[in-house]
C-alpha angles and dihedrals in degrees: 000000000000130000092257089057129075113279097002125128138186143221112222106201126188117197117197141170129190120257090237084062092056094147088072089070085073089062130068117224117235120225124188126185115201088341096310122107111246107164143011110180138092114247131041124338122175113209117198112219138171117251116276143066114325132182115224123194127182131178138150120238108231141169104252112034098022092223130038137178098020111184131171132191137174108230122200114202125192124205109283092007126133111203111207112212135173133205122195118189114226124257091225119056097226097056129087121249126251115249126177145076114342134297100046125175125239108254113233096024094131093049091049091053092048093049090046091052093047091050090046091052090047090051089050094046090050094046094042092047091050092048093048091048091050092048095047095047092047094053094047113101128171 
């Protein structure tokens, strides 16, 4: 049954990835409902379902590991109801995704921020050390 028909329902699923994880745009997420594939695109998808309990699974096929951001959720749907859900892919490949009522947070955001700050500090230290070495060697005269 479909939402327009008597007694039908739907699951409206929005799949997102963070712009810092832009590589995920090269891969299509895989969504299964009760073990059957139903969607494989980023963005919003409306899945017509009959009323009752359903099992939703989302993951993103990747290089290494071959699956990232796995998330599962039991979804009860009442007659005529559209259940709004949101999936957010993780910022770190070895973490699970976030799946549930919107808005969801990006898993691994804190780890990504910490790694970015450490990388920036390393770059500043290397560049600063190079500049200081160049200045000190240029001003030395016998």
